[in-house]
N, C-alpha and C positions, 0 to 999 in steps of 0.2 A: 728690268735689271735681273730679276730672278729667273725669267724665262731664257733670257740670253746666257746666264750662267748655266743653266740646266741643259741648254743646247750644245755648249762647250763640253760639259762633262759627258754627255752622250757621245759626242764626235770623238772625243780622246779615248774613250771606252772601246770605240770601234775603229781605232785608227789603223791604218794600213801599214805593213812592215816597210814598204817603200818610202814612206815618208819619215819614219824613224831613221832609215838608212841614209835619207837625204840630209837631214840634219847632222848626223854623225859624222858623215863624209864632209860636209861644209866646215865644221868645227875642228876637223883634222887637217885641214890644209894649213897655209902659212900664216896663220893668225898670230901666232907668238912672235913671229919675225916682224911682223907688222905694228904689234904692240910694243915691242922693244925699241923700234925705230922712233915711236912716238915718245916714249920714256926718255929716250937718250936726247931728244931735242927740248924736253922740258926744262924750263928755267930752274935754276937752283933755289931761287928764293920761293918758289911754288905758289905765287901770288895769282889771285883770279882776276881776270880782265874781261871786259865785255866790249863787243865791236858791233856796231849796226851799219849794214851796208843797204842802200836805197837804190835800186835800179830806176832808170827813167821810164816814162810811161811808154816811149817807142820801144825800148828794149823788152819791156813786159809783154807788150802786145804782140811783138814777135816770137816771144817764148811760147804764148798762149796759142797764137794762131799760125803764123807762117812756118816756124821751125817744126811743129807737130805735124802739119800737112806734108811737109817735104819727107820727114822720116817715119810717118805714122807712129808718132810716139805720144806720151803724155809728158805734162811738164816735169814730173818727177824723173823721169829718165834723163832729161837735159840737165836738170840742177845736179843729179847725182853723177852725171858724167863730169860736169865742170868741177864738182867736188873731187873727184878722183884725179883730175888732172893737178888741181891745186895742192892735194895731199903729196902727189908725186913730185911736183916741181918745188915745194917748200919744204917738205918735211922728210918723206919716206925714201924717195927716190926708187919706188917700187912699182912695177906694172900692175901688181895686183894689191889693192886696198881693200879695206873692210870697213862696214859701218853697221850700227845697230839702227835699223829703220823702224820708226814708229809711225803707225798709220791708223786709220779708222777702220774698224771691221764690223761695222753695224749690219752690212749686208753679207756676212759670210756664208749664209745659207742655212740648212736645217729648218727651213721654213718658219721662222721666227718672225713674227708681224712687229716691225720696230715703228710704224707709223705714229703711235702716241707715246714714244719715248723721246727723251733728251739724253744727251751726253755722247761723248766720243766712242765709247766702248773700244778702247784702243788694244792694240796688239804691239808687240815690239820684238824683232827678230834679226839675225845677222844677215848681210847681203855681200856678196863678193862683187867688186867693183873692178873690172879688168879691162886696162887700157890696150888698144891695139898697138902694134909696132909702127915705127916710122911716123909717129904723130898722125895717124889717120884717124880723124875725128869722128868720120861717119861710121867706120867700124867699132870705134870705142862706143859710140852712141847704141849701135846694135848689140854689143856685148852686153851693156848693162841692161838693155830691154830685154834680152833673152834670158839673163840670169834671173830677173824679176818675174819673168814669166814661168820659170820653173819653180817658183816658191810654191809649195802646196796650200792651198786654201787660205791666202793672205797671212799666212804664218800664225794662223790661230792656235794650232797644236804645240808650237814651239815651247812655250813657257811650261806647259803642262806636262811634256814628255822628256825634257832634258833637264838633267841634274845642274841647277845654276851654281851650285856651291863648288862642283869639282871640274867646271869647265871654264875655259878662257875665251872671253867675248871681246869683241872690237871696243876699244877705248875712245870711239868716236860715235856719236849719235846723231841722227837726222830726223827732223820731223816737218813735213810740208802741210801746213794747216788749210790750204786752199784759198778760196775767195771769201773775204771777210768785208763787211761793211762798217764804215766808221760811224760814230754817235750822230753825226750830222749828214746823214744819208739825203740825197737830193729828192727822193720819192717821199721822204717823211711818212714812211709807213710803220706805224706804231707796232704792228704786229711781227716786224722783223727783228730777228736777233742782231745786234749791234756790237761793235768792238769799242769798249769804253777806254777812255784816255787815262790808263792807270797801268802801273808797273806790278807785276807779281814778285818783285825783289829778285835777287840772284838765286838761281835753282841749283847752282852748283855749289855744294859744301863739303865739309870733310867726309860725309858719308857716300858722296857721289863717287863712283868708279870711273867714269869718262873724264878724259882729259880735254875733250872737246864737244861742246853740244851746240848744235845748229838747229834753229827754227826759222822756217821761211813762211811767208804767207804774202797774198795779194790783197791790198786794202783799196776798196772803191773801184 
């Protein structure tokens, strides 16, 4: 952890002007309009609710294998595109939506050997989700994919160079945890990390800024 933190500090100290301009430009887009549309649809009672959606094995395999081969994408691109359509259709009615993307940055670079470490080493940064005109799903997927490709170095520098107190961030967060094994995995491999059947309680409380928090994973 100490090496990773040191590598981050060195990275930020030598950060390029183009990266700083990228984040400033992104935060100066239509983020306020997006957030206002979310707040407008927020229920007056301001209660917390939790919803679990489970996809079938067939759909999951299609997302992992078939769709990714067709569009040369990763599953995050497809999930974020689907999220953008949901935000547009159900809440914002905007072609440009935004999300704070939380992801693993273990391999962000700077020659840090992470083989003997544990933990996610997460980064979180804003991403623009732009839908294409005329409900062109293929072009929307490409838009999301290209916007993610433009993110400098997996967003590692964002939290260090942007003043989080004076900027407005998306009120939606998304975290794809990847493939997890359940406690009763078929291989019975005691050396594998497994997902326990336990709940971390609700992670949204009075101190949470986000109005919508989404976590996705594939189990077994």
